[in-house]
C-alpha positions in Angstrom: 0.0 0.0 0.0 1.2 3.5 -0.7 1.9 5.5 2.4 -1.2 7.5 3.4 0.7 10.8 3.7 1.9 10.3 0.1 -1.6 9.6 -1.1 -2.9 12.7 0.7 -0.4 14.8 -1.2 -0.4 13.0 -4.6 -3.6 11.0 -4.9 -4.2 11.8 -8.5 -0.7 10.6 -9.5 -1.2 7.4 -7.5 -4.5 6.7 -9.3 -3.1 7.4 -12.7 0.0 5.3 -12.1 -2.1 2.3 -10.9 -4.3 2.6 -14.0 -1.2 2.5 -16.3 0.4 -0.3 -14.3 -2.7 -2.5 -14.7 -2.3 -2.4 -18.5 1.3 -3.9 -18.4 1.4 -7.6 -19.2 3.2 -9.8 -16.7 6.0 -10.7 -19.1 6.8 -7.0 -19.4 8.2 -7.1 -15.8 10.8 -9.7 -16.4 12.8 -8.6 -19.4 15.9 -6.8 -18.1 15.7 -6.6 -14.5 17.0 -5.8 -11.2 14.4 -5.9 -8.4 13.5 -2.8 -6.4 11.5 -3.3 -3.2 9.6 -0.8 -1.2 10.4 -1.6 2.4 6.8 -0.6 3.4 5.1 -2.6 0.6 2.4 -4.7 2.1 1.9 -6.7 -1.1 5.4 -7.9 -1.9 7.8 -8.4 0.9 11.5 -7.5 0.7 12.2 -11.3 0.9 10.0 -12.0 -2.1 11.8 -9.2 -4.1 15.2 -10.7 -3.1 13.9 -14.1 -4.2 12.9 -12.7 -7.6 16.4 -11.1 -8.0 18.0 -14.4 -7.1 15.9 -16.2 -9.7 16.8 -13.8 -12.6 20.2 -14.0 -14.3 22.6 -11.3 -13.1 19.9 -9.5 -11.1 20.3 -7.6 -7.9 17.7 -6.3 -5.4 17.7 -2.7 -4.0 15.5 -1.9 -1.1 14.0 1.6 -0.5 13.1 1.4 3.2 10.6 4.2 3.3 8.7 3.4 0.0 5.5 1.4 -0.3 4.2 -0.4 -3.3 4.5 2.4 -5.9 8.2 3.0 -5.9 8.1 4.9 -9.2 5.6 7.4 -7.8 6.9 7.5 -4.2 10.6 7.7 -4.9 11.1 8.6 -8.6 14.5 10.2 -8.1 16.0 7.2 -6.3 14.4 4.8 -8.7 15.8 6.8 -11.7 19.3 6.6 -10.1 19.0 2.8 -9.7 17.8 2.4 -13.4 20.7 4.6 -14.6 23.2 2.6 -12.6 21.7 -0.7 -13.9 21.9 0.5 -17.5 25.5 1.7 -17.1 26.6 -1.6 -15.7 24.7 -3.5 -18.5 26.5 -1.3 -21.0 29.9 -2.2 -19.6 30.4 0.8 -17.3 30.6 0.9 -13.5 27.3 2.6 -12.7 27.1 5.7 -10.5 27.4 8.0 -13.5 
C-alpha cells in the first residue's frame, strides 16, 4: 500500500499510475531486471523481491526502506538513479554515473 501521507499529497498521481500499471502484461516485468523493493510494501515483501532477483540472471535487489508499493511514484529520483546505474553496468560501465 502507498503510504497514506503520500496519497494525501499525490492522490491523482497514484490513481493514474495504478491505472497505467494495470495495463502492463506480466511478461513486461521480467525482461531486463534488477528488483526494487519498497520496504513498506504490504503486497510484496523484501524477501520476495530478493527471491525474484535471485531467480533472474545477473539481477540484484535494491530496497528503498521508506517506500511502499508504488516506488516509481513515491521515490522517482531514487528509482531513476537505480535504473541509470543498472543501464551503465549493463552497457559495460561501472554505474554511479
